[in-house]
N, C-alpha and C positions, 0 to 999 in steps of 0.2 A: 628213662621212663619206665615205671612198673609194668611188668606183663601180666595181665589180669585176665582170667577167664571166667565170664559170667553165665549161669543159667538161671532157671526160674527159683531156685532155692537160695541161691547166694553167689559168692565168688570164691575163686581159688587163685593163689599167687604163690610164687616163690619167695623163701626167706633164707637168709645166711645169718647163721648164728655165731657169735663170738662169746664163748663162755668165759666164766671168770674173769669178767671185766669189773671196772671199779663201780659201776652202777648200771641199772637196767636203762635202756634207752634205745630210741629209733635211730639208727646212725646215718640214714641216708638211703639211696637207691644206686645200685651198681648192677650193671649187666642184667637189668631187667628184674632183680630181686631186692627186697626189703631187707637192709642190715640192721641186725638187731643185736645189741650187746647185752647180756645177761650176767649177773653176779653168781648164778648157779654153776655148779661144776658139772662137765659133761658125764657123770657117772649114774648109775641105776636110774635113767630117765628124768633125772633132775632138772635137766637143762630144757628138755622137752616140755615138761609141766610147766616150768617157768616161763617158757616161751608163749605157751598157749594162754596162761594167764595174764601175762603181759600184753598180749594183742587184745584179748578180752577187754582189759581196762583201756587200752589205747582206743579201740573203736567202740568203746561204750556198749558191749554186749555181754549177755551173760557168759559165763565160762563154758558151759555146755554148748553155746552155739560157734565154738572154735575147736576144729580138730585137725589132728595131723594127718595127712593122706600118705605122704611117703617122706622118706629122710629120717627115719627113727634112730639111726646108728650114726649119721653124719651131720656135717655143718649145714649141708644143702638140703632145704626141706619144701615140701609143698604143704601149704595150709589152706584149710578151707574154713570160710566165715559164712554162716547160714544167716540170712535176714538182711543183708546189705547188697546193695549195688555197686558196680565198677566206679561210677561217679561218687558214691558216699564215700568209699575207701580213699580216692583221689582228693577228695575235698577234706577229708580229715587228714591225711597226711600233709596236705598243704598247708595245714596249720604248724607245721614243725619246720622251723628254717634249714634244719640239717636234710630234710627229704626234699 
C-alpha cells in the first residue's frame, strides 16, 4: 500500500525512481513507495524533471502542481502533488494493473 500523507492543499508520498529504463511507466508499489521507471539519465536533474513531468501526466494535473520535497540526488524521493486527495491518488493508481 502506498504511504500517503494528506493535508488541506494536497498529498505527499514516496517515489522510488529507476532511471535509464526502456520506457516511462509506473511499475508498482513496494515498501510504501510508488516505483517509477524513467528513460531519463540521472544527471543534471534530468531524472527529477522527467519524474515530475511523468507524475503530472499520470495524475492529470498541471506540471506546476507536482514538486520534489526531498531526494534531489537519490533514487528515493518524496513528491508533493497539490490539488489531489489520498483517495484520488489511490483511485488513479488503481487503474494500472502493475500498481
